[in-house]
Each structure stands twice: as C-alpha cells, then as structure tokens.
C-alpha positions in Angstrom: 55.9 53.4 200.0 54.2 50.5 198.6 50.4 50.0 197.4 48.6 46.7 197.5 45.8 45.6 194.8 43.6 42.9 194.0 44.6 41.8 191.1 48.3 43.7 189.0 48.5 43.4 185.4 52.0 43.8 183.7 51.1 44.9 180.1 48.1 46.6 178.7 47.3 44.9 175.2 44.1 43.1 174.3 44.7 40.1 176.6 45.2 42.3 180.1 42.7 45.0 179.2 40.2 42.4 179.2 41.2 40.9 182.4 41.9 44.5 184.0 38.0 45.4 183.0 36.5 42.2 184.0 38.2 42.0 187.2 37.3 45.7 187.8 33.6 45.5 187.2 33.6 42.7 189.6 34.6 45.0 192.6 38.7 43.7 192.3 41.2 46.7 193.1 42.9 46.6 189.8 46.2 48.3 188.6 47.8 48.1 185.3 51.6 48.7 184.5 53.5 49.0 181.1 56.6 49.7 180.2 55.8 51.5 176.9 52.7 53.2 175.7 49.1 51.9 177.0 47.1 50.0 174.1 49.4 47.2 173.5 50.9 46.1 170.3 48.0 44.9 168.6 46.3 48.5 168.4 49.7 50.5 168.4 52.4 49.0 166.5 51.2 45.4 165.2 48.1 44.1 163.4 45.6 47.3 163.1 48.0 49.6 161.5 49.8 47.1 159.7 46.5 46.4 157.8 45.9 49.8 157.2 49.4 49.9 154.9 48.1 46.3 153.6 45.0 47.9 152.5 47.0 50.5 150.8 48.9 47.6 148.6 46.1 45.7 147.8 44.1 48.9 146.3 47.5 49.6 144.4 47.7 46.0 142.9 43.9 45.6 142.3 44.0 48.9 139.8 47.0 47.5 138.5 45.8 44.0 138.0 42.4 45.7 136.5 44.2 48.0 133.8 42.9 47.0 130.2 39.9 44.8 131.8 37.8 46.5 134.5 39.5 50.2 134.2 41.4 51.9 131.4 44.8 53.4 133.3 47.5 52.7 135.8 48.1 55.7 137.9 47.4 54.5 141.2 50.2 55.4 143.6 50.8 55.4 147.3 51.7 58.8 148.9 53.8 57.3 151.8 53.3 60.2 154.1 49.8 60.5 153.6 49.2 56.5 154.2 51.4 57.0 157.7 49.2 60.1 158.5 46.1 58.1 157.8 47.3 55.3 159.7 47.8 57.8 162.9 43.9 58.2 162.6 43.6 54.8 164.1 46.8 54.6 166.6 46.6 57.9 168.0 43.4 57.8 169.8 44.5 54.4 171.4 46.6 55.4 174.2 44.6 58.6 175.5 41.5 56.2 174.9 42.7 53.5 176.9 43.7 56.0 179.5 40.1 57.7 179.8 38.5 54.1 180.3 41.0 52.5 182.3 40.4 56.0 184.8 36.5 55.8 184.6 36.7 52.2 185.8 38.8 52.8 188.4 42.0 51.2 187.5 45.0 52.4 188.6 48.1 52.8 185.9 51.7 52.5 186.2 53.6 53.7 182.9 56.7 52.6 183.7 59.0 49.3 183.8 57.7 46.7 186.2 60.4 44.4 188.0 59.7 41.1 190.1 61.2 41.5 193.8 59.4 38.7 195.2 56.8 36.2 194.5 53.9 38.6 194.9 55.6 42.1 194.5 56.8 43.8 192.0 59.0 47.4 191.8 57.5 50.0 189.6 59.6 53.5 189.5 61.0 52.8 192.7 57.5 51.7 194.0 56.7 48.5 195.4 53.5 47.1 194.0 52.0 44.1 195.8 49.0 42.1 194.6 46.9 38.8 195.5 47.2 37.8 191.4 49.6 38.9 189.3 48.9 38.4 185.4 51.9 38.8 183.1 50.6 39.9 179.4 54.2 41.9 178.3 53.9 40.5 174.6 56.7 39.6 172.6 59.7 41.7 171.3 62.5 41.3 168.7 64.6 38.6 169.0 68.3 39.1 169.6 70.5 38.3 166.1 73.6 38.7 168.0 75.5 40.1 165.1 77.6 42.7 164.5 75.8 46.2 163.3 72.5 44.7 164.9 71.8 48.2 166.7 71.9 49.6 162.7 68.2 47.6 162.4 65.0 49.3 162.3 62.2 47.5 163.8 59.0 47.0 162.7 57.2 49.4 165.1 59.8 52.0 164.0 59.1 51.0 160.3 55.4 51.8 160.9 55.9 55.4 162.1 58.3 56.4 159.2 57.4 59.4 157.5 59.4 58.9 154.7 60.1 55.6 153.0 63.6 55.3 152.0 64.5 54.0 148.5 66.1 50.9 149.1 64.7 48.8 152.2 66.0 45.2 153.1 64.1 42.9 155.4 65.8 40.5 157.5 64.5 37.1 157.6 61.4 35.4 155.6 58.8 35.7 158.0 55.0 36.9 158.5 56.7 40.7 159.1 59.5 40.4 156.2 56.7 39.5 153.5 53.7 42.0 154.6 55.8 44.7 154.8 58.2 44.2 152.0 54.9 43.8 149.9 53.8 47.3 150.9 57.0 48.8 150.6 57.6 47.6 146.9 53.9 48.8 145.9 55.0 51.9 147.6 58.0 52.0 145.3 60.6 50.9 147.4 63.4 48.7 145.9 62.9 45.7 148.1 65.4 42.7 149.2 63.9 39.6 151.5 67.0 37.8 152.8 66.1 34.1 154.5 68.8 32.5 156.5 67.0 29.0 155.5 66.2 26.9 152.7 62.5 28.0 152.5 60.7 31.6 153.8 57.1 31.4 155.9 58.0 27.9 157.9 55.1 26.4 159.2 53.1 27.5 155.9 52.1 24.8 153.4 55.3 24.9 150.8 53.6 24.3 147.6 51.2 27.5 148.8 54.2 29.3 149.9 56.2 28.6 146.6 53.2 29.9 144.5 53.6 32.9 147.2 57.5 33.5 146.5 57.0 33.7 142.7 53.9 36.4 143.0 56.6 38.1 145.3 59.4 38.1 142.8 57.0 38.8 140.3 56.3 42.1 141.3 60.3 43.1 141.9 60.8 41.8 145.6 64.4 40.2 145.4 63.7 37.1 147.7 67.0 35.4 148.6 66.9 31.9 150.8 70.3 30.0 152.5 71.4 33.8 153.2 72.6 34.1 156.6 73.5 37.6 157.3 77.1 37.7 159.5 77.3 41.7 159.9 75.1 44.9 159.0 77.6 48.2 158.7 77.2 51.8 157.8 79.2 53.5 154.9 80.9 56.7 154.8 77.7 58.0 152.8 74.9 56.9 155.2 73.7 53.9 153.0 73.9 50.2 155.1 76.0 47.2 153.9 74.5 43.8 154.8 77.0 41.1 154.5 75.7 37.4 153.9 77.3 33.8 153.7 75.9 31.0 152.5 77.0 27.4 153.2 76.2 26.0 149.9 77.9 28.3 147.8 80.9 29.3 150.1 80.6 32.7 149.9 79.5 36.2 150.9 77.4 38.4 149.5 76.8 42.1 150.0 73.6 44.0 150.1 73.2 47.7 149.8 70.0 49.2 151.4 68.8 52.1 152.7 66.9 50.8 155.5 67.4 47.3 157.1 63.8 45.9 159.0 64.3 43.7 161.9 61.8 40.6 160.4 63.9 37.8 162.1 61.3 36.4 164.4 60.2 37.7 168.1 60.6 36.3 171.6 58.5 36.8 174.7 59.7 40.5 176.3 60.5 38.7 179.5 64.2 39.9 180.1 63.5 43.1 182.6 60.4 41.3 184.7 63.4 39.7 186.6 61.2 36.9 187.0 63.4 34.5 189.1 62.6 36.5 191.8 59.0 35.8 191.3 59.7 32.3 191.3 58.4 32.2 187.6 59.7 29.3 185.3 60.0 30.2 181.8 61.5 28.8 179.0 62.7 30.3 175.7 59.1 29.9 174.1 57.9 31.7 177.3 56.4 31.7 180.9 55.1 28.0 181.4 51.5 27.7 182.6 49.2 24.8 183.2 46.0 24.5 181.3 44.3 27.4 183.2 47.2 29.7 182.1 48.6 29.5 185.8 52.1 29.7 186.5 53.5 25.9 187.0 55.8 27.5 189.8 54.1 30.3 191.3 50.0 30.3 191.7 49.6 33.8 192.5 50.5 34.6 189.0 48.9 33.8 185.4 50.0 34.8 182.2 48.3 35.7 178.5 49.3 36.6 175.3 52.3 36.4 173.2 54.6 35.7 176.6 52.9 32.3 177.4 55.0 29.3 176.4 52.0 27.3 174.3 51.9 25.4 170.9 49.0 27.7 169.9 50.6 30.8 167.1 51.5 34.2 169.0 48.0 35.8 167.6 45.8 38.3 168.9 42.9 35.8 169.1 44.9 33.5 170.8 45.8 36.3 173.8 42.1 37.2 173.5 41.2 33.9 174.5 43.9 33.7 177.1 42.3 36.7 178.1 38.8 35.6 178.8 40.3 32.3 180.2 42.5 33.9 183.3 39.8 36.5 183.7 37.0 33.3 184.4 39.7 31.8 186.4 40.6 34.9 188.6 36.9 35.8 189.2 35.3 31.9 189.2 35.1 29.8 192.3 36.3 26.7 189.9 39.1 27.1 187.2 38.3 26.4 183.6 40.9 25.1 181.2 41.7 27.4 178.0 40.2 25.8 175.0 41.6 27.7 171.0 39.8 24.8 168.5 41.0 25.6 165.5 43.7 28.6 164.8 43.8 30.2 161.6 46.8 32.1 160.8 47.4 34.4 158.0 50.3 36.2 155.7 48.6 39.4 154.9 50.4 39.5 151.5 48.8 40.6 148.4 47.0 38.0 147.7 47.2 36.5 151.3 48.0 33.1 152.2 45.8 31.6 154.8 46.0 28.2 157.0 44.4 26.6 159.6 44.8 23.1 160.8 47.5 20.6 159.7 49.7 20.9 157.1 50.0 17.6 154.7 53.2 16.5 155.9 52.1 16.7 159.4 49.0 14.6 158.3 51.1 12.0 157.1 53.6 12.0 160.0 50.4 11.9 162.4 49.6 8.2 160.3 46.4 10.0 158.8 44.5 9.0 155.4 43.9 12.1 153.8 41.9 13.1 150.9 44.3 16.0 149.0 41.9 18.4 147.5 44.3 21.0 145.7 44.0 23.4 142.5 44.7 26.8 140.7 42.0 29.1 141.3 43.3 31.5 139.0 40.9 31.3 136.3 38.0 30.9 138.5 35.1 33.8 137.8 35.6 35.1 141.2 39.4 35.7 141.1 38.8 36.7 137.3 36.8 39.6 138.6 39.5 40.9 140.8 42.2 41.1 138.0 43.2 37.5 138.6 46.1 37.6 140.8 47.3 34.0 141.3 45.2 31.7 143.6 45.6 28.5 145.1 44.0 25.9 147.3 44.9 22.4 149.5 42.3 21.0 151.5 43.3 17.6 153.9 40.1 15.5 154.1 40.0 12.7 156.5 38.9 9.7 154.6 37.4 7.4 157.5 35.7 10.5 159.3 35.1 13.1 156.7 36.2 15.8 159.0 38.9 18.4 157.5 42.2 18.3 159.0 43.8 21.2 157.2 42.7 24.2 154.9 45.4 26.2 153.4 44.7 29.1 150.8 46.2 31.5 149.0 44.3 34.3 146.8 41.9 37.6 147.1 40.2 37.6 150.3 41.8 34.2 151.4 41.8 36.0 155.2 38.2 35.5 154.8 37.3 32.4 153.7 39.8 30.8 155.9 37.3 31.2 158.4 34.5 29.2 157.1 37.2 26.4 157.3 38.2 27.1 161.0 34.3 27.6 162.1 33.7 23.7 160.2 36.8 22.4 162.2 36.1 23.7 165.7 32.6 22.6 165.4 33.6 19.2 164.1 31.2 19.8 160.4 32.0 17.0 157.9 33.3 18.2 154.9 30.2 16.6 153.1 28.3 19.1 155.2 29.9 21.7 154.5 30.2 21.6 150.8 26.0 21.5 150.9 26.0 24.9 152.5 24.2 27.1 150.2 26.5 30.0 149.9 25.9 33.7 148.6 26.8 34.0 145.1 28.8 35.1 143.8 31.6 35.6 146.6 34.5 34.0 147.5 32.7 31.8 149.9 30.6 30.4 147.8 34.2 28.9 146.0 34.4 26.7 149.1 31.9 24.4 147.4 33.8 23.9 144.2 36.8 23.2 146.7 35.3 20.5 148.3 
C-alpha cells in the first residue's frame, strides 16, 4: 500500500509543527512522521524541562547566598523525585496534546521511523509514503564517542527522566549540557565531576567570562577537569562506573568513579536512519546542505529546518522556529524568501547564567574591526547585591567607527533576559549611544545596561 500527501514532515518539534499547521491551514494534505514521541526535543527532553530543573537550582542558590542578609537560615533542599514529578507536569501533556492538535487540523501522523526509498518517497512501518514536498526536521542526537563502554553512558534525555539522583554524577564533555546539568545535580546534593578533553570548556563563549564561570562552578564543589580525554568507561563488580582518562600534558592515566556517567560530549544531526542517499539528499557531518531558502541543494522537493540543517547558526530553538517559518512560507508562497536570523543570543543556563550574542573579542580582531572593549565586574553593583551577590561580569564590543555593538557577553543573574536587549539593538542596528540614552525601568537588571555602556 502507499499514501500520497502534499507535504510530509519528518520530525515533530517546533520547526516541523509550525510548518505542518501552516500548510494544513492552507488546505494542503499534510502528514507528520516521528520515530519518537510526538512533540519534539525542546518540549519533551530539552529546553523546557531543563529550565524547570534550572529554576530549582537558582532558587536553592539564591537562598544560600541570601543567608544572613535577606533571610536567616539556609534550609532549602531539592527533593529530586518531587522536582522530576513537577517537571512531568510540563512534559506529560505534550504528546497527547500534539496528537489532539494534529487530529483537529486533519494532519495524519505516523509514530514510526521513516526511511527514504526515492527522492519523493519514504517507507514508514513497511508502508510507502509519497509527497510533493518533504521537510526533514529530525533534530539532533548525542554524538558517537567511539570509546569502549559507551553503552554505559546516560543520555541527557535519560537524566531528565531519572527518578533518583545518584550520589556521584560525572559528565563527559564541557559544553552546555554538562555545565547546566552539573549545576543542578550539585545543588541537589550530588558529587559532580566534569571532564573536558580540550584545554577549556564552553568553546565559543568569551574566554574571560568562561574562566569566571568555571571559578564559580568549582566554588560550589564541582570538579572541573580539562585536557582529560576519556579512553574507556567500565563497570565494576559493585555496580559503580569507572571512567579512565588520559592527559597528553601529563602523560598519565586517571580513573574517576561515579554512579552515573552522562553524555555531554556534543550532538550531531539525526540522519543515521533516514537513508538520505536514496532521497538524493546531499549532507555533511554538520547536517543537510541547503540553499538560502532552506531547500536541499541536491533535491528541490526536500527542505530542512532545525538542528538537522548545515548552517552557520547555533542549534537553538529560536533558530529552528525561524527556519520553520521560512520553510512554511516558501512551501506556500509563489516567490521564495531567504531565511534571515539577525543577532542570535546564546545562553548557558548555569547559576549564574552565561549569555552571549554577536562576535567575541578575538573574532572582532580577526575581522579587522577596531572595537572599544567595555568590560567590568558587576558583582558589587546594587542590583546584583540585592540577590546575594553572585559572580557577575560583562564585556561589550563596540565598533569605534560606526558606534554599533559587535558583541555582548554577560555573566550574572538574569543574564538570559538582559542579553535580549543587546540582541534587539544588534538586529535593529541601534547605536550603542542611543541604547545608552534609553530610560530603563529602575531598579532592574535591564537598567544596568546604561552603566555597561
């Protein structure tokens, strides 16, 4: 048997759902196929559930910092099972809600893996499904580490579903996942270690602020090791896990014991089961190669959106949403439009959080830009002291010739909110002097922008 649709979506995250609904509302015959539960990574096992756990860590840390100043006592603890149950209040309704929404809009669903069998067709559960347009939005998966004992690792998905937090948790890799979950696990009472194979963690963020964050991370008892290349993970007879690392600088091996080892070693586009060659879909290790309209460069019937796309933008939900809107428009309108991103902010949701938008200082220098570097410690500022005085720092990069912001980098409370002001200014080409002249509500963290500038 075979079925035919106008548009077939592979994946059901924010990008795919946006496209599916827009096409259905325009009268197209639409189907969505997903190998996992309908709803996508962000809603089920990514941004949203993660932020629930981060909020608990923030609250715990705020109370600790405020002892002896704002409040008397430091008795707040995180009940892990209670926290995970609360998290499920956000995730459990997603899949049934998605199914209901699709059914109401007349969108067919396939809850099974899809595999290309022709440039315009896929096979799903033994059935051939053909479509005039196919959109690949299958997201990303943990990168294969190719080390002995890799099957003993816990994924970030499984970590978010753990009803019990082990006493000792070790994170492989020094990126977003490791630092964010490490801060949560430590404040929930676990002994935590982060192993990074390179010379520094959180590559891509401003080194000055990363160093400050690492100091804050070690200050709460997290053991952060760099130049620690993992060679093997093995299980001892007692059930505990042993992680063996090597260090080129010291030419020696180390062993780290843990009850849970979490894969934080990066993610790669989820293409391994799609058989893209049969679909005449050109791809790289970074994802599906597309033109500026998000159309496959080798198969004009195929589009892509989200983490599966090979592009120079960070793999973030707002980027996927923008790509989803662009693909939907290009599927429905006669004239295609290129995808436009503007300035894309990035945030590491540690406590305090690290936020960035635009270029780093080194990138500005490499580009030949003459920038005014405005940098300072905010930990003594009134706004920061009112929340217990966590580490806080900023670095702004302003083009001396044009007065335009080229980069903004923040570490501190509510940095994830404040960075949006700089993203707005950069996207809309608002001069730094004009941004400084704005009358901000006071006292707020946003009002600190004036002092930074």
